[in-house]
KEPAKE-840185 format. One record per residue (C-alpha): residue in one letter; x negated, y negated, z negated. Coordinates in steps of 0.1 Angstrom, whole numbers, plus 2048, in hexadecimal, padded with zeros to 3 digits. Layout:
# residues N
atom r: a u: X v: Y w: Z
...
END
This chain:
# residues 160
atom r: m u: B55 v: D3E w: 660
atom r: s u: B6C v: D22 w: 653
atom r: e u: B90 v: D26 w: 64B
atom r: a u: BA9 v: D1A w: 666
atom r: k u: BBB v: CFA w: 65B
atom r: q u: BE1 v: CFD w: 659
atom r: m u: BF1 v: CE4 w: 671
atom r: l u: C14 v: CDC w: 67C
atom r: f u: C1D v: CD0 w: 69F
atom r: a u: C3F v: CBF w: 6A3
atom r: r u: C4F v: C9F w: 6AE
atom r: n u: C5A v: C95 w: 68B
atom r: l u: C3B v: C9B w: 676
atom r: i u: C38 v: C85 w: 657
atom r: s u: C1A v: C83 w: 641
atom r: i u: C22 v: C7C w: 61C
atom r: c u: C05 v: C6C w: 60B
atom r: i u: C09 v: C6B w: 5E5
atom r: d u: BF3 v: C51 w: 5D5
atom r: d u: C02 v: C52 w: 5B2
atom r: n u: C1A v: C66 w: 59D
atom r: e u: C24 v: C4B w: 584
atom r: n u: C41 v: C53 w: 56C
atom r: a u: C44 v: C76 w: 57C
atom r: d u: C4E v: C65 w: 59D
atom r: y u: C3A v: C62 w: 5BE
atom r: q u: C2B v: C43 w: 5CC
atom r: g u: C19 v: C42 w: 5ED
atom r: c u: C20 v: C3E w: 612
atom r: l u: C2E v: C51 w: 630
atom r: w u: C1D v: C53 w: 652
atom r: h u: C2E v: C5F w: 672
atom r: q u: C22 v: C64 w: 695
atom r: y u: C33 v: C45 w: 6A4
atom r: s u: C24 v: C29 w: 690
atom r: d u: C01 v: C1D w: 685
atom r: d u: C0F v: C0F w: 665
atom r: p u: C17 v: C23 w: 645
atom r: i u: C39 v: C21 w: 634
atom r: p u: C34 v: C1C w: 60E
atom r: f u: C4C v: C2C w: 5F5
atom r: e u: C4F v: C27 w: 5CF
atom r: s u: C63 v: C47 w: 5C6
atom r: a u: C6C v: C6A w: 5D2
atom r: t u: C8F v: C5D w: 5D9
atom r: a u: C82 v: C41 w: 5EF
atom r: m u: C6A v: C59 w: 601
atom r: v u: C87 v: C71 w: 609
atom r: t u: C9E v: C54 w: 614
atom r: i u: C83 v: C45 w: 62B
atom r: m u: C7C v: C67 w: 63B
atom r: d u: CA1 v: C6D w: 640
atom r: n u: CA5 v: C4B w: 650
atom r: l u: C88 v: C52 w: 667
atom r: m u: C98 v: C72 w: 672
atom r: d u: CB9 v: C60 w: 678
atom r: e u: CA6 v: C46 w: 68D
atom r: w u: C95 v: C61 w: 6A1
atom r: d u: CB6 v: C75 w: 6A2
atom r: f u: C9F v: C93 w: 69C
atom r: p u: CA6 v: CAB w: 68E
atom r: q u: CCA v: CA3 w: 691
atom r: k u: CE0 v: CA5 w: 672
atom r: g u: CF6 v: CC4 w: 66E
atom r: l u: D0F v: CAE w: 65B
atom r: e u: D18 v: C8A w: 660
atom r: q u: D1D v: C75 w: 641
atom r: r u: D42 v: C6F w: 639
atom r: v u: D4B v: C4A w: 63B
atom r: f u: D6B v: C37 w: 635
atom r: i u: D65 v: C19 w: 64B
atom r: p u: D6E v: C15 w: 670
atom r: k u: D53 v: C23 w: 688
atom r: e u: D4B v: C01 w: 697
atom r: h u: D40 v: BF4 w: 675
atom r: q u: D29 v: C11 w: 66D
atom r: p u: D04 v: C05 w: 66D
atom r: h u: CF3 v: C27 w: 672
atom r: r u: D0A v: C38 w: 68B
atom r: r u: CF8 v: C4F w: 6A2
atom r: k u: CF5 v: C3F w: 6C5
atom r: e u: D05 v: C51 w: 6E1
atom r: v u: CEB v: C5F w: 6F9
atom r: k u: CF5 v: C5C w: 71D
atom r: d u: CD7 v: C6F w: 72B
atom r: d u: CC7 v: C90 w: 722
atom r: e u: CA8 v: C80 w: 713
atom r: l u: CA5 v: C82 w: 6ED
atom r: v u: CA2 v: C62 w: 6D9
atom r: i u: C81 v: C6F w: 6CA
atom r: d u: C73 v: C74 w: 6ED
atom r: k u: C7B v: C50 w: 6F6
atom r: i u: C6A v: C44 w: 6D6
atom r: q u: C4C v: C59 w: 6DE
atom r: k u: C49 v: C4B w: 701
atom r: q u: C4D v: C27 w: 6F4
atom r: h u: C35 v: C29 w: 6D6
atom r: g u: C1E v: C47 w: 6DF
atom r: t u: C13 v: C5F w: 6C4
atom r: r u: BF8 v: C5E w: 6A9
atom r: n u: BE6 v: C79 w: 696
atom r: i u: BF3 v: C77 w: 672
atom r: q u: BE3 v: C97 w: 665
atom r: g u: BC4 v: C85 w: 65A
atom r: k u: BD7 v: C6D w: 643
atom r: k u: BD0 v: C73 w: 61E
atom r: g u: BE0 v: C69 w: 5FD
atom r: r u: BCA v: C63 w: 5DE
atom r: l u: BDD v: C7D w: 5CB
atom r: a u: BEC v: C95 w: 5E5
atom r: t u: BF5 v: C98 w: 60A
atom r: f u: C11 v: CAC w: 61A
atom r: v u: C18 v: CAF w: 63F
atom r: v u: C3D v: CB5 w: 643
atom r: q u: C51 v: CC2 w: 661
atom r: v u: C77 v: CC2 w: 65C
atom r: a u: C84 v: CDC w: 675
atom r: f u: CA9 v: CD9 w: 66C
atom r: r u: CC1 v: CC3 w: 658
atom r: q u: CDD v: CDA w: 650
atom r: n u: CF3 v: CDE w: 632
atom r: a u: CEC v: CBA w: 628
atom r: t u: CC7 v: CC1 w: 622
atom r: w u: CA7 v: CC9 w: 634
atom r: q u: C96 v: CE9 w: 63F
atom r: g u: C72 v: CEA w: 64C
atom r: h u: C4D v: CEF w: 644
atom r: v u: C33 v: CDC w: 630
atom r: v u: C0E v: CDF w: 630
atom r: v u: BFE v: CD8 w: 60F
atom r: a u: BDD v: CC7 w: 619
atom r: s u: BCA v: CCF w: 5F9
atom r: s u: BCF v: CF4 w: 5FC
atom r: n u: BD5 v: CF7 w: 621
atom r: e u: BF5 v: D0B w: 61B
atom r: k u: C13 v: D0A w: 631
atom r: k u: C33 v: D0F w: 61F
atom r: s u: C57 v: D10 w: 62A
atom r: f u: C73 v: CFD w: 618
atom r: s u: C99 v: D01 w: 61B
atom r: s u: CA3 v: CE0 w: 609
atom r: v u: C96 v: CBE w: 5FF
atom r: m u: C95 v: CCA w: 5DB
atom r: e u: C7F v: CE8 w: 5E5
atom r: l u: C68 v: CD0 w: 5F8
atom r: l u: C65 v: CBA w: 5D9
atom r: r u: C5E v: CD9 w: 5C3
atom r: i u: C42 v: CE5 w: 5DB
atom r: m u: C33 v: CC2 w: 5D9
atom r: d u: C36 v: CC1 w: 5B2
atom r: d u: C27 v: CE4 w: 5AF
atom r: s u: C0A v: CDC w: 5C5
atom r: m u: C02 v: CBB w: 5B3
atom r: k u: BFF v: CCB w: 591
atom r: g u: BDC v: CC4 w: 586
atom r: a u: BD4 v: CAF w: 5A5
atom r: v u: BB5 v: C99 w: 5A3
atom r: v u: BB8 v: C75 w: 5AF
atom r: l u: BA1 v: C6E w: 5CD
atom r: e u: B90 v: C4D w: 5CE
END
């Protein structure tokens, strides 16, 4: 009997496909359920920034803290839009774009399927499935997610 494959089901799944680990920094692409196109990144910092921007765009999960700014609200480019109905922004995006299965996307070096459940205390909390080992791990910060990724990539073999 084959081992059951770990899977995550959520509105905000992101597949991190690592293609290279040059200069001890990640390069690869992100896939999410609402686009057919990958989003390339050249560093772990860029990867985290792109993921945070996607969650801001989806307004899901909502931030526990808003970033402090010193400019008038009308000049803020990334202000959360006021929702006049009860429908979540991510539900509207899902209706407009449909959903795709991202769990089959693979990086040459490693693949991680991430679900951020909360954005509290100025960081992320959630779960990650490490595709190579089929392990589901929880993380309580972005730093812990990066550490899980680093640990699982030690000795990784590049897929061609």
